N, C-alpha and C positions, 0 to 999 in steps of 0.2 A: 049617402056620404059620396058618390060619384055621378055624374051626369050621363056620362057614357064610359065606353070601354075609349075613345078618343081623350075623352078628357081625366080619365084616369092616366093614359100613357104621360100627357102632357105634364100631369103634377108628379108621376116615377119619374119624367125625366130630368123634371128642375131638382127631385131632390137628389138623383144620379149626380148632378151639376155641382151641386151646395156641397156635397159630399167628397168632390174630386174623385170620382171612381174612374179610372183610366179602363179603356177596354180596348180592343181592336174590331169585333164585332157584337151585333146583337145575332141572338137568335131566340125566336118567337116560337112559342107551342099554339099549333096551330089547333083548333080554326078561332078560336077568343082569343088567343093572345095574340093575333095578327095586328088587328089595330092598334095595340098597346107597343107593342114591337115597332110598329114604323112610328111612332110620336119617340119613342125613346132613341131609336135610330137617328131618326130625324135631329132631335133635340143634341145629339152627342157630334153628329157629324160621322154617322158611322152604317158600315152595311148593316142588312139587313138578310138574315135567312132563318130558315124553318129547322128543328130536331121535334122529330115528332114519336109518339107512346101512346098505345092502346093499350087500356085495362082488362086485365082477363076477371071475364065474370066466375060465380061461383056454377056450379051444374046447377041445372035447374031454375038460376037467378039470375041474371046474364047481368040485372044491375049492381047487385052485387060485389064489389071486387074484391079479390081472393089476391091481386099483384098488378104488376101493369110489365108489358115490353115495347124497348124502344125500336128503332129498324134494323139496327147492327143485331138485336136480341141480346141487347142486354135490357136487365132485369131485376123489378120488387119484387119479393114476397112476404106475406102478409101471413108469415107462421105459427102466430097465434091461430090464427082465425081459419088458414087449412085446417091443423089439427083441430079446433072442435068440429070442423065442417066433413073431417075423414075425410077430404080429396087429395084424391090417390097421384103419386109421381106420376102417371101414364098421363090421366087428364090435362096434368099442367104443363108437360111439355110436350103436346098435342098445343093444345090453347095459347102456350109461350113461342110458338111458331106462327099460327095462324096471325096473332096479334102483331109479330114484327112483322109479318108479309103485309101485313094492313099499312102498316105505318110506313112501313118502305114505299108504299106505291101510293099512300098520299103524298108520300114526298117529290117521288118522282114527277106525280101530276102538277101540284103547284108549282115545282120550278120549271113545268114546260122544256125540259128535255135539257137544261141547264145545270151543270155540274155542281153539287153542291162546294160551296167557302171551304175551304184548308180550314181544321183548328186546330192541328197540332203546332204548339209552343206557342198559340196566340191568348190574347185576354179576354175571355168570352161573359157575355151578359146574356141570361137566360131568362125569358121573358114567360108572365102567362097573366092572365087575367083576373089570375088569384087561385089561393089554393086551399082546396077542403081537405082528402082526404091525404094528396100528396102525394099517389102512388104513381098519375104517370108523372108528374112533378121529377119523383124519382127515379127513375126509371128512363127519363132526360139526361137527369145529371149526372148516372153513372156511364149513361153513352158519349157526355162530354169528357169525363175524365178517361173512359177507355181509349178513346182519341186523341189521348193527349195534348188537351188544355193546359196551357201551364196557372192558371186561377179563373177561376168558375166562381159569377156571382150570379145569384138567383134575386131576383129583382120584381114584384108583385104588388098593386094595391094593395090587397087584400088578403088576409089567411088567417085559418084557424088556430091559434093560440098552438097548442097541442102539433099542431102539425111543423107548424113551424121550427118549433124546439129542435122537433127529430131531425127535420130536412138540416140542422148545423150541420151535422157530420155528413152530409152528400156537399155541402159549397163550401168554398173558402169565405165567403161573405154572403149575408142577407139582409137585403135593402125591401122593407116593409111597409108599405105607410099606414096600416092599421091593423091591428091585430084584438076585436073584439070577443069579451068573454062571450057572449048569447051570438056565437054563431052557426048558424043553422045550413047555408047555405052560400054559393060564392054571391047567385042572382040577386040576395035580399042588399046586398049592399050598392046596387044600382038603379038608377031611376028607370032609366034604358039598359036592358040586356035580352034583348034579341039574339033568335041565332046570325053566325054569319055563315053566309051563304059560299061554296068550294070557288063560282066566280067572284066574291068581293076581296076572299082571300086570297086568289092568286092574284087581284091588282093591287093590293098590298106585297107584294114581291117583286112587281114590276121594278125595270129599271131605267131611269130618265137616261 
């Protein structure tokens, strides 16, 4: 479907322009969202910054997300799964704080000491390379809204249909190029979907 993240970003930028989406800033979800976000920001002539979140793994199974927290502590919790697994409030609070701290350190490192862009009162486009469960995406969107964004657009190349539907209540507008019914993982819709290194991610944020 997409050659790589840059190809996806170019196509996403074209779609946003075609729809006449107006914004003040693009926020990419690191690390995979940065190559996509760079292309979108360049296409629209907007500054690029980041908004980070980390998923909260289930006890004894870190890969199973029971929620996610962003750098300011904004959180999304999968209450159904939490109840099914009997996850305690104490565990959730501890992991929420840990996830938020990890996201905060990631933002600081990637910016290289630069202060993050102001969000309050601005029209924001949040970009990632795709949406699977939507856990980290939700935490990022809630963080942006909590910081007072005037209007929030989620823009992704591909997303799981049920996740995209659920995310509609978290953003003012969603632009998703593809919502395949047979959705396994984001990477299956890219010819090349290698890991984005920290060094590469930081390069996308450099201002000329």
